[in-house]
C-alpha positions in Angstrom: 1.8 -20.1 2.1 -0.3 -21.9 4.8 -1.8 -19.9 7.6 0.3 -20.2 10.8 -2.5 -21.0 13.3 -0.3 -21.2 16.4 1.2 -17.7 15.6 -2.3 -16.3 15.0 -3.4 -17.7 18.4 -0.4 -16.1 20.1 -1.4 -12.8 18.5 -5.0 -13.2 19.6 -4.1 -13.7 23.2 -1.7 -10.7 23.1 -4.6 -8.6 21.7 -7.1 -10.0 24.3 -9.4 -11.4 21.6 -11.3 -14.7 21.7 -10.9 -15.4 18.1 -10.4 -14.3 14.5 -13.5 -15.0 12.3 -12.6 -15.1 8.6 -15.6 -14.8 6.3 -16.1 -14.5 2.5 -18.9 -14.6 0.0 -18.2 -14.7 -3.7 -14.9 -12.9 -3.3 -16.2 -10.1 -1.3 -13.3 -10.4 1.2 -10.1 -11.0 -0.7 -8.1 -10.7 2.6 -9.9 -13.7 4.1 -9.7 -15.6 0.9 -5.9 -15.2 0.7 -5.3 -16.0 4.3 -7.5 -19.1 4.1 -5.9 -20.0 0.8 -9.2 -20.4 -1.1 -7.9 -18.8 -4.3 -6.6 -22.0 -5.8 -6.9 -22.6 -9.6 -10.3 -24.0 -10.5 -11.9 -23.4 -7.2 -15.4 -21.8 -7.0 -16.4 -19.7 -4.0 -20.0 -18.8 -4.7 -21.3 -19.6 -1.2 -20.7 -18.2 2.3 -18.0 -19.7 4.4 -16.6 -19.0 7.9 -13.4 -20.1 9.5 -12.8 -19.4 13.1 -9.4 -19.4 14.7 -9.9 -19.3 18.5 -7.4 -17.9 20.9 -6.9 -21.5 22.1 -8.2 -24.8 20.9 -8.9 -26.3 17.5 -10.0 -24.0 14.6 -13.4 -24.7 13.1 -15.1 -24.1 9.8 -18.6 -23.6 8.4 -18.9 -24.4 4.6 -21.6 -25.0 2.1 -22.3 -28.5 1.0 -21.5 -27.9 -2.7 -18.2 -26.2 -1.8 -17.4 -28.4 1.2 -13.7 -28.9 0.1 -12.7 -25.2 -0.1 -11.2 -25.1 3.3 -9.6 -28.6 3.3 -6.1 -27.1 3.4 -6.7 -25.6 6.8 -6.6 -27.4 10.1 -9.6 -28.0 12.3 -13.1 -29.6 12.3 -15.7 -28.6 9.7 -19.5 -28.2 9.8 -21.3 -28.5 6.4 -24.6 -26.6 5.8 -27.0 -26.3 2.9 -30.2 -24.4 3.8 -30.3 -21.1 5.7 -31.6 -22.7 8.8 -28.5 -25.0 8.9 -26.4 -21.9 8.3 -27.8 -20.1 11.3 -27.5 -23.2 13.5 -24.0 -23.8 12.3 -23.0 -20.2 13.0 -24.5 -20.3 16.5 -22.4 -23.4 17.2 -19.3 -21.9 15.6 -19.6 -18.8 17.9 -20.5 -20.6 21.0 -18.6 -19.4 24.1 -17.0 -16.4 22.4 -17.4 -12.8 23.5 -15.1 -10.8 21.2 -13.8 -11.7 17.7 -11.8 -9.9 15.0 -13.2 -9.6 11.5 -12.3 -7.5 8.4 -14.2 -4.5 9.7 -13.2 -0.9 10.3 -15.3 1.3 12.6 -17.0 4.0 10.4 -15.0 2.6 7.5 -12.0 4.6 8.6 -9.7 2.1 6.8 -11.5 1.1 3.6 -8.7 -1.5 2.8 -9.8 -3.4 5.9 -13.5 -2.9 5.8 -14.5 -6.0 3.8 -17.3 -7.6 5.8 -20.8 -6.3 5.0 -23.1 -4.8 7.6 -25.6 -7.6 7.4 -23.0 -10.2 8.3 -21.8 -8.1 11.2 -25.4 -8.0 12.4 -25.6 -11.7 12.1 -22.5 -12.2 14.2 -23.4 -9.6 16.8 -26.9 -11.1 17.0 -25.2 -14.1 18.7 -24.0 -11.8 21.5 -20.4 -11.5 20.1 -18.6 -8.2 19.9 -16.7 -7.6 16.6 -13.4 -5.8 16.6 -11.2 -4.8 13.7 -8.7 -7.3 12.4 -6.5 -4.5 11.0 -3.4 -5.2 13.1 -3.8 -9.0 12.6 -4.0 -8.6 8.9 -0.8 -6.6 9.0 1.0 -9.2 11.0 0.0 -12.1 8.8 -0.3 -10.5 5.3 1.7 -7.3 5.3 5.0 -8.2 6.9 8.0 -9.1 4.7 10.3 -12.1 5.1 14.0 -11.9 4.0 13.2 -13.0 0.5 10.5 -10.3 0.1 12.9 -7.6 1.4 15.6 -8.8 -1.0 13.1 -8.6 -3.9 12.1 -5.1 -2.8 15.7 -3.9 -2.8 16.3 -5.3 -6.3 13.1 -3.7 -7.6 14.1 -0.3 -6.0 17.5 -0.4 -7.6 16.0 -1.0 -11.0 13.5 1.8 -10.6 16.2 4.3 -9.7 18.1 3.3 -12.8 15.0 3.6 -15.0 14.3 7.0 -13.4 17.8 8.2 -14.3 17.5 6.9 -17.9 14.1 8.7 -18.2 15.6 12.0 -17.0 18.5 11.6 -19.4 16.1 11.0 -22.3 13.9 14.0 -21.4 16.9 16.3 -21.0 18.6 15.1 -24.3 15.4 15.4 -26.3 14.4 18.8 -25.0 17.9 20.2 -25.5 18.0 18.8 -29.1 14.5 20.2 -29.8 13.1 16.7 -30.5 9.3 16.7 -30.1 8.5 14.4 -27.2 5.2 13.5 -25.6 4.7 12.2 -22.0 3.5 9.0 -23.6 6.8 8.6 -25.5 8.8 8.7 -22.3 6.3 6.4 -20.5 6.7 3.8 -23.2 10.5 4.0 -23.1 10.2 3.3 -19.4 7.8 0.4 -19.9 10.4 -1.2 -22.2 13.1 -0.7 -19.5 10.8 -2.4 -17.0 10.7 -5.4 -19.2 14.5 -5.4 -19.6 14.9 -5.2 -15.8 12.5 -8.1 -15.2 9.9 -5.9 -13.5 6.2 -6.2 -13.6 3.6 -3.7 -12.5 -0.2 -3.2 -12.5 0.3 -0.1 -14.6 2.8 1.7 -16.8 4.7 4.6 -15.1 3.2 8.1 -14.7 5.0 10.8 -16.8 3.2 14.1 -16.1 4.3 17.6 -17.3 3.2 20.9 -15.8 -0.6 21.0 -15.2 -0.8 17.2 -15.6 1.6 16.9 -12.6 -1.1 18.7 -10.6 -3.3 15.6 -10.9 -1.8 12.9 -8.6 -3.4 10.1 -10.7 -2.8 11.5 -14.1 -1.8 8.7 -16.6 -0.7 9.5 -20.2 -2.2 7.3 -22.9 -1.7 7.3 -26.6 -4.9 9.3 -27.1 -4.2 11.8 -24.3 -0.7 13.0 -23.9 0.9 16.5 -24.1 4.3 17.5 -25.4 7.0 18.1 -22.9 8.3 21.6 -23.6 11.2 23.8 -22.6 11.2 25.3 -19.1 8.6 22.8 -17.8 8.3 20.6 -14.7 8.0 16.8 -15.3 7.0 14.4 -12.6 7.8 10.7 -12.8 6.0 8.1 -10.6 7.1 4.5 -11.2 6.4 1.3 -9.3 7.2 -2.3 -9.9 8.2 -5.6 -8.5 10.2 -8.7 -9.6 8.4 -11.3 -11.6 8.6 -14.0 -8.9 6.2 -15.4 -6.2 6.1 -13.4 -3.0 7.9 -10.3 -4.5 6.9 -7.0 -3.1 6.8 -3.6 -4.8 9.0 -0.6 -4.8 7.4 2.8 -5.6 9.2 6.1 -6.1 8.4 9.6 -7.4 10.9 12.2 -8.6 10.6 15.6 -10.4 12.7 17.4 -12.9 12.7 20.7 -14.9 13.6 21.0 -18.5 15.3 24.3 -18.2 18.5 25.6 -16.6 17.0 27.2 -13.5 14.0 26.0 -11.5 11.5 28.7 -10.9 11.3 30.0 -7.3 7.6 29.0 -6.9 8.4 25.4 -7.8 11.6 25.3 -5.8 9.9 26.6 -2.6 7.0 24.1 -3.0 9.5 21.2 -3.4 11.5 22.4 -0.4 8.4 22.2 1.7 7.6 18.7 0.4 11.2 17.6 1.1 11.0 18.9 4.7 7.7 17.1 5.3 9.1 13.9 3.9 12.2 14.1 6.0 10.2 15.0 9.1 8.0 11.9 8.6 11.1 9.6 8.0 12.9 11.0 11.1 9.8 10.4 13.3 9.7 6.7 12.2 13.4 6.3 12.7 13.3 7.8 16.2 10.3 5.8 17.3 12.0 2.6 16.0 15.2 3.3 17.8 13.4 4.0 21.0 11.1 1.0 20.5 8.1 3.4 20.8 4.7 2.6 19.4 3.8 4.7 16.4 0.6 4.7 14.4 0.0 5.6 10.8 -2.0 8.7 11.5 0.8 10.2 13.6 3.3 9.9 10.7 0.8 11.6 8.3 0.1 14.4 10.8 3.8 15.1 11.3 4.3 15.5 7.6 1.2 17.6 7.0 2.0 20.0 9.9 5.2 20.9 8.0 3.3 21.7 4.8 0.6 23.6 6.7 3.2 25.7 8.6 4.8 26.6 5.3 1.5 28.0 4.1 0.5 25.1 1.8 -2.4 23.5 3.7 -4.9 24.2 0.9 -2.7 22.4 -1.7 -2.6 18.9 0.0 -4.8 16.4 -1.8 -3.8 13.0 -0.3 -2.3 11.1 2.6 1.4 10.9 3.3 2.0 7.3 2.3 0.7 3.7 1.8 1.6 0.2 2.7 3.7 -1.8 0.2 3.3 -5.5 -0.4 2.7 -7.9 -3.2 0.3 -5.3 -4.4 1.5 -1.7 -4.7 -1.1 -0.6 -2.2 -0.7 -3.3 0.4 -2.9 -4.3 3.4 -0.6 -2.9 6.1 -0.8 0.5 7.8 -1.1 3.6 5.7 0.4 7.0 6.7 -3.0 8.6 6.9 -4.8 11.1 9.0 -6.1 13.0 6.0 -8.3 10.8 3.9 -8.9 8.4 6.8 -7.7 7.9 10.3 -5.4 4.9 10.3 -4.9 3.9 13.9 -2.9 0.7 13.1 0.5 0.4 14.5 3.7 0.4 12.4 5.0 -3.2 12.8 8.5 -4.5 12.3 9.2 -6.2 9.0 6.8 -4.0 7.1 7.3 -1.6 4.2 5.5 1.6 3.2 5.9 4.8 1.2 6.4 8.4 2.4 5.2 10.7 -0.3 3.9 14.1 0.6 2.9 16.2 -2.4 1.6 19.7 -3.2 -0.7 20.5 -6.1 -1.4 23.8 -7.8 -3.2 25.0 -10.9 -0.2 24.8 -13.2 2.0 22.2 -11.6 2.4 19.6 -8.8 5.4 18.3 -6.9 5.8 15.1 -4.9 8.7 13.2 -3.4 8.2 9.5 -2.7 10.6 7.2 -0.9 10.2 3.7 0.5 10.8 2.8 4.2 11.4 -0.6 5.6 10.8 -1.0 9.3 13.3 -3.4 11.0 13.4 -4.4 14.6 15.8 -1.7 15.6 16.2 0.7 12.6 14.0 2.2 9.9 15.7 2.3 6.5 14.9 4.4 3.5 15.7 1.9 0.6 17.0 4.4 -1.9 18.3 7.9 -2.4 16.2 10.9 -1.3 15.7 13.7 -3.8 17.2 17.0 -2.5 15.9 19.4 -5.1 14.1 19.5 -8.5 16.6 18.3 -11.1 17.3 21.0 -13.8 17.8 19.1 -17.1 18.8 22.2 -19.2 22.5 21.4 -18.7 24.2 18.4 -20.3 25.8 17.7 -17.0 22.8 16.4 -15.1 23.3 14.8 -11.7 20.5 12.8 -10.1 
């Protein structure tokens, strides 16, 4: 999709910025490469390039002589350099008259997803008397917001994930009740087949984690490392996928079940706290959206964590409350994070993200993950919310 230069310029003026300076070297800044559409088949990007979109006026580019055609798809005039002296002169001309530009930079690397420009290049730009600000909100606006087709693709992916989750719970329950030896990997591979049936693709097979493995948020069963799922055990499913079509965006959910008739009190209490934290975060987003009030990622995370801390579980939090969703499962929009980082970006309309608080103990872990789409006037959870850990010991399992 071509970069909408007039829309970028409107956003720059609204932010009080003189320009947005896109820069890449050898794929070091995939955000800039995608926005500038330099990822075409057969293209080589082994030299430094700069593309400046000023708040007003014509864009301008600085490219190396042996890759002079890499930015031909973009509007504006182009300067070609070869040696380093020409690069320095071209950059000085490119930055002439500017006081403040946005780049893929995050102060103190608070948002690693955005911090793509190396320190030396920042010094090079600042050495021309230009202040550099983070492009975080600009990236959101032009890479992380969904159009109608993307939202429709997310809904279809979410519907498929919930069906696959139900089938997995049914398989776990039936096999444990029938005393059929079943490994986490067996259930994972069943689910991977159902992904293919549903036309879903993903960067990974689903997570199926029993008991102590559920205490590791990034546990992944493989054929060589997978435990049996036994009676009276907690099982966590984390599954994410998208439709196999251009521009499709991910859905990403986590649910937990128990292979007995009665969920132990310790697990039930922990999940109750997770559910309350999830619902507090979702309600904060809904209320701010209805009131058209500005809300930032760190505020959502803090609201959820306060619930867990007040319940006495502060020492059992290992990760942020949620992440951006996009064409990659961890998108380049705002994350719900004041724990691992301080995400000061605003929640923008037409964006999607997860809310997934979790608690992790020595012998088990619990998490509830839902997806939220932020519209102009309403925030929508795009699927059911788990109310309690599902006991699979009965043949009458309701999910």
